[in-house]
C-alpha positions in Angstrom: 26.1 -5.8 17.1 25.2 -2.1 17.5 21.6 -1.5 18.8 20.7 0.4 15.5 21.5 -2.8 13.5 19.7 -5.3 15.8 17.0 -7.4 14.2 14.2 -9.4 15.9 14.8 -13.1 15.9 11.4 -13.4 14.2 9.7 -10.8 12.1 6.6 -9.3 13.8 3.5 -8.5 11.8 0.4 -6.4 12.5 -2.7 -7.4 10.5 -3.9 -4.3 8.9 -7.1 -3.7 6.9 -5.4 -1.2 4.5 -1.9 -2.7 3.9 -2.8 -6.3 4.8 0.3 -6.7 6.9 2.7 -4.2 8.6 6.1 -5.8 9.0 8.6 -5.1 11.8 12.1 -6.6 11.8 14.1 -3.8 13.4 14.5 -4.0 17.2 14.5 -0.2 17.5 11.1 0.0 15.8 9.6 -2.7 17.9 10.9 -1.0 21.1 9.4 2.3 20.0 6.0 0.8 19.4 6.0 -0.5 23.0 6.6 2.8 24.6 3.9 4.6 26.7 4.0 7.6 24.5 3.3 5.6 21.3 0.7 3.4 23.0 -1.1 6.6 24.0 -2.0 7.1 20.3 -4.5 4.2 20.6 -6.6 6.6 22.7 -6.5 9.4 20.1 -8.9 9.1 17.2 -7.4 9.7 13.7 -10.5 11.7 12.6 -11.5 13.6 15.7 -15.3 14.1 15.7 -15.9 12.3 12.3 -17.3 9.2 14.1 -20.4 11.3 14.8 -20.9 11.5 11.0 -19.4 8.2 9.7 -20.0 5.6 12.4 -17.0 3.5 11.3 -14.5 6.2 11.8 -13.2 5.0 15.2 -9.7 4.3 14.0 -6.8 5.8 15.9 -3.5 7.7 15.4 -1.8 4.4 16.4 -3.3 2.7 13.3 -2.2 5.5 11.0 1.3 5.9 12.4 1.9 2.2 11.8 0.6 2.6 8.3 2.9 5.5 7.5 5.8 3.5 8.8 4.8 0.6 6.5 4.6 2.7 3.4 8.0 4.2 4.1 9.4 0.7 4.7 8.2 -0.4 1.3 9.5 2.8 -0.5 12.9 2.2 1.0 12.9 -1.4 0.0 12.4 -0.2 -3.6 15.1 2.4 -3.2 17.9 0.0 -2.2 20.9 0.1 -4.6 19.4 3.1 -6.5 21.5 6.2 -7.2 20.9 9.2 -4.9 19.9 6.9 -2.0 22.0 6.3 1.1 20.8 3.3 3.0 22.5 4.6 6.2 19.4 6.8 6.6 17.0 4.0 6.4 16.4 3.7 10.2 16.0 7.4 10.5 13.3 7.5 7.9 11.4 4.6 9.6 11.6 6.2 13.0 10.4 9.6 11.7 7.5 7.9 9.9 6.5 6.0 12.9 6.7 8.9 15.3 5.5 11.8 13.1 2.1 12.1 14.9 3.2 11.5 18.5 2.2 15.0 19.7 -1.5 14.9 18.7 -3.8 15.7 21.5 -7.4 14.6 22.1 -9.7 15.6 19.2 -6.5 17.1 17.7 -7.3 20.3 15.8 -10.3 21.6 17.7 -8.3 21.1 20.9 -5.3 22.9 19.5 -7.3 25.9 18.4 -8.9 26.4 21.8 -5.8 26.2 23.9 -3.4 27.7 21.3 -1.2 24.5 21.1 0.7 23.0 18.3 0.9 19.2 18.1 4.2 19.5 16.2 5.8 21.3 19.2 4.7 18.4 21.5 6.0 15.8 19.0 9.4 17.5 19.2 9.2 17.6 23.1 8.3 13.9 23.2 11.2 13.0 20.9 13.7 15.1 22.7 12.4 15.2 26.2 12.6 12.9 29.2 10.5 10.1 27.7 10.7 6.4 26.9 10.9 7.3 23.2 13.9 9.5 23.7 15.8 6.9 25.7 15.4 4.5 22.8 16.5 7.0 20.2 19.5 8.0 22.3 20.6 4.3 22.4 20.7 4.4 18.6 23.4 7.0 18.6 24.5 10.5 19.6 22.3 13.1 17.8 19.9 10.5 16.4 16.9 11.8 18.4 17.6 15.3 17.1 17.8 14.0 13.6 14.4 12.3 14.0 12.9 15.6 15.4 14.4 17.5 12.5 12.9 15.2 9.9 9.5 15.5 11.4 10.0 19.3 11.7 11.1 19.5 8.1 14.4 21.1 9.0 16.7 18.0 8.3 19.5 18.8 5.9 18.6 15.9 3.5 15.4 17.1 1.9 14.9 13.8 0.2 14.4 12.1 3.6 11.9 14.9 4.6 9.9 14.5 1.4 9.1 10.9 2.2 7.1 12.0 5.2 6.1 15.5 4.3 5.5 16.7 0.8 2.6 16.8 -1.7 2.9 13.1 -2.3 4.2 11.5 0.9 3.6 8.4 3.0 1.5 10.3 5.5 -1.1 11.4 2.9 -1.0 8.1 1.1 -1.9 6.3 4.4 -4.5 8.6 5.8 -6.4 8.9 2.5 -6.8 5.1 2.1 -7.3 4.5 5.8 -9.9 7.2 6.3 -11.7 6.0 3.2 -11.8 2.5 4.5 -13.1 3.3 8.0 -15.6 5.9 6.8 -16.9 3.6 4.1 -16.5 6.0 1.2 -15.0 5.2 -2.1 -13.3 8.6 -2.7 -9.9 8.0 -1.1 -8.8 5.0 -3.1 -5.9 5.1 -5.6 -3.3 2.8 -6.9 -0.6 3.2 -4.2 1.3 0.1 -5.4 1.8 1.7 -8.8 2.9 4.9 -7.2 5.5 3.1 -5.0 6.8 1.3 -8.0 7.4 4.5 -10.0 8.9 6.6 -7.2 12.6 7.5 -7.6 15.0 9.2 -5.2 16.6 12.4 -6.5 19.0 14.7 -4.7 16.4 16.7 -2.8 13.1 15.0 -3.2 11.2 11.9 -4.4 10.1 12.1 -8.0 7.7 10.1 -10.1 8.5 8.4 -13.4 6.5 9.9 -16.3 4.7 6.6 -16.8 3.1 6.9 -13.3 1.4 10.3 -14.0 -2.1 8.9 -14.2 -1.7 7.1 -10.9 -0.6 10.4 -9.4 -3.6 12.2 -11.0 -5.9 9.7 -9.3 -4.1 10.3 -5.9 -4.5 14.1 -6.3 -8.2 13.8 -7.1 -8.8 11.3 -4.2 -7.3 13.8 -1.9 -9.5 16.6 -3.3 -12.7 14.5 -2.9 -11.8 13.3 0.6 -11.4 16.8 1.9 -14.7 18.0 0.7 -16.7 14.8 1.3 -15.2 13.6 4.6 -12.7 16.0 6.3 -14.9 19.1 5.8 -18.2 17.4 6.1 -20.7 19.9 7.6 -22.0 17.5 10.3 -18.5 16.7 11.5 -17.8 20.5 11.6 -21.0 20.9 13.7 -19.6 18.4 16.3 -16.3 20.3 16.2 -18.0 23.6 16.8 -19.8 22.2 19.9 -16.6 20.5 21.1 -14.7 23.7 20.9 -17.5 25.7 22.6 -17.5 23.2 25.5 -13.8 23.8 26.1 -14.2 27.5 25.7 -17.1 27.5 28.2 -15.2 25.4 30.8 -12.2 27.7 30.5 -14.3 30.8 30.9 -16.1 29.3 34.0 -12.8 28.4 35.6 -11.5 32.0 35.0 -14.7 33.3 36.7 -14.1 31.1 39.8 -17.1 29.0 39.0 -17.5 26.1 41.5 -17.4 22.9 39.4 -19.1 19.8 40.8 -16.5 17.9 38.8 -13.3 20.0 39.1 -11.5 20.0 35.7 -8.2 18.8 37.2 -6.8 17.5 34.0 -7.5 20.8 32.2 -6.1 23.2 34.8 -2.7 23.7 33.2 -4.4 24.0 29.8 -6.7 26.8 31.1 -3.6 28.5 32.5 -1.8 28.1 29.1 1.2 26.5 31.0 1.2 22.9 29.9 4.1 20.7 30.6 4.8 17.5 28.7 3.7 15.0 31.4 0.3 16.8 31.8 -0.1 16.8 28.0 0.5 13.1 27.7 -2.0 12.3 30.5 -4.9 13.9 28.6 -6.4 11.7 26.0 -9.9 11.3 24.6 -11.2 8.9 27.2 -10.4 11.6 29.9 -12.0 14.4 27.9 -15.2 12.3 27.4 -15.3 11.5 31.1 -15.4 15.2 31.9 -18.1 15.8 29.3 -20.2 13.0 30.9 -19.6 14.5 34.4 -20.4 18.0 33.3 -24.0 16.8 32.4 -24.7 17.4 36.1 -23.3 21.0 36.2 -25.4 23.9 37.3 -24.2 26.1 34.4 -26.9 25.6 31.7 -24.6 26.4 28.8 -21.9 23.9 29.7 -24.5 21.3 30.6 -26.4 21.7 27.3 -23.3 21.7 25.1 -22.0 18.5 26.7 -25.4 16.8 26.4 -25.4 17.8 22.7 -22.0 16.3 22.1 -22.5 13.1 24.1 -25.9 12.4 22.6 -25.3 13.7 19.1 -27.8 16.5 19.3 -25.8 18.7 16.9 -26.4 22.2 15.5 -28.1 22.7 12.2 -26.3 24.8 9.5 -26.9 26.9 6.4 -24.6 28.3 3.8 -23.4 31.7 5.1 -20.6 33.9 4.1 -19.9 36.5 6.8 -17.8 38.6 4.4 -20.9 39.1 2.3 -23.6 38.9 4.9 -22.3 41.0 7.7 -25.6 42.9 8.1 -27.5 39.7 8.6 -24.9 38.4 11.0 -25.1 41.4 13.2 -28.9 41.3 13.2 -28.9 37.6 14.1 -26.4 38.3 16.9 -28.7 40.9 18.5 -31.8 38.8 18.0 -30.2 35.8 19.8 -29.3 38.1 22.7 -32.9 39.3 22.8 -34.2 35.8 23.2 -31.6 34.9 25.8 -29.6 32.5 23.6 -25.9 33.4 24.0 -24.6 33.9 20.4 -21.0 33.4 21.6 -21.9 29.7 22.0 -25.0 29.2 19.8 -24.4 31.2 16.7 -21.1 30.2 15.1 -19.6 30.7 11.6 -17.2 28.0 10.6 -15.0 28.2 7.5 -13.0 25.5 5.8 -10.5 25.8 2.9 -8.2 23.5 1.0 -5.6 23.8 -1.7 -5.5 20.3 -3.4 -2.2 20.9 -5.3 0.1 23.8 -5.7 3.2 24.4 -7.8 6.3 26.1 -6.5 5.9 29.8 -5.9 9.2 31.3 -4.6 9.0 33.9 -1.8 5.5 32.9 -0.7 4.8 32.2 3.0 4.2 28.5 2.4 6.5 27.4 -0.4 5.2 24.0 -1.6 7.7 21.8 -3.4 5.8 20.5 -6.4 5.5 16.9 -7.7 8.0 16.4 -10.5 7.8 13.8 -13.2 11.0 12.1 -14.3 11.1 12.0 -18.1 12.5 9.1 -20.2 15.4 11.4 -21.1 17.8 10.9 -18.2 17.3 13.1 -15.1 15.0 15.6 -16.9 12.2 16.8 -14.6 8.8 18.4 -15.5 6.4 19.8 -12.9 3.2 17.7 -12.7 0.6 20.4 -13.6 2.6 21.2 -16.8 2.0 17.7 -18.0 -1.4 16.8 -16.6 -4.5 18.7 -17.8 -6.5 17.3 -14.8 -4.0 18.6 -12.2 -3.6 21.9 -14.0 -7.3 22.5 -13.7 -7.2 22.5 -9.9 -3.6 23.7 -9.3 -3.3 26.7 -7.0 -7.0 27.0 -6.7 -8.0 27.5 -3.0 -11.6 26.6 -2.3 -13.3 28.0 0.8 -16.7 27.0 2.3 -18.6 28.9 5.0 -21.4 27.5 7.2 -23.4 29.1 10.0 -24.3 26.8 12.9 -27.2 27.3 15.3 -29.5 25.3 17.6 -32.6 24.9 15.4 -34.4 22.8 18.0 -34.3 25.6 20.5 -35.5 28.2 18.0 -38.4 26.0 17.0 -39.5 25.8 20.7 -39.8 29.6 21.0 -43.4 30.8 21.4 -45.0 31.6 18.1 -45.9 35.1 19.2 -42.3 36.1 19.7 -41.5 38.6 16.9 -37.8 37.7 17.1 -38.6 34.1 16.1 -40.2 35.0 12.8 -37.3 37.4 11.9 -34.7 34.8 12.8 -36.3 32.2 10.6 -36.7 34.7 7.8 -33.0 35.5 7.9 -31.9 31.8 8.2 -34.3 30.2 5.8 -35.4 33.1 3.6 
């Protein structure tokens, strides 16, 4: 029997708090889970710094990746023997679902911004490079590893396969919304996934939803909207992200200034030099990053030491609503006032902005063309775009909401002598 067709002698199951059980029968999937590159995802949190806001949010990319695999497995079970579906691509879909987040680094998005990295690039390098993952994929067949990379990269020729893992209603989103809601303890991310899976249908270039499932999809869209603003963009989480990014910026700056670290940042050196190879990338996980933050509590540099202490002991920055586009005069004055009281505004006065587009319809020619969710009408093969049928979705379609916050160390400002004229002015600008 060919490797791609091999089945385990006994089905393996993972007990899962979201999907109850995750089922593995394919030998290829079982082998991929056991690789060092996939096991590394246990050491990367799914929600970055959110554990400092929601104490239950300690779940990992490993959990999530298994969940996405399980959702795709269930979708494909429902697709069997349906028109427009070729079961020969079943294993490709399962592998792409399982491996889609392989390239995430520690504290994912904050880390990427500081070092100008893209986790999708590293996912591709892991899938195609000299890795245990690649060895398994090459055993499946010639070109199979490239096909998996293309699906994850959204360049695979069969857009139906891509849409299962990356679209406006895909297995990735359906898992992380429910999983993140579960571990943060909020109610926003829950929707009737079983109903959505039952009404999904394969079309030539995308998954569509039967008209009868419209209300379940409305619930999903609103769940996503609420999760972004109540969990993913929570201002306390963003405060922790600001401090995390400033720690990394400071360490990089000190290294470039030939500062003598007591704890040399060995694992960061290639990142500081912006010349990171795959092996160095894979060695760096959150346990390593936190080790350095702990060690840097003993550094002579007061900024690095203070920022690390704030992150480790959750002494976060306070924040106010602040739009730099409309309050540039206040921003410039605050910047000078911080300099006057010897608080470096580069590290201690930070504007952070978050924005989200909960659902969009197709707009040809735009930079990011989003394939909309289509509803399959009772009349055979007639499709209608979701926002044209749903008043709820129409109300939020194409509407990008942006939120601006200004972060600062209120504890330090409060400790300033009362007779410092800068103190009164800073508090007047910040608090009115």
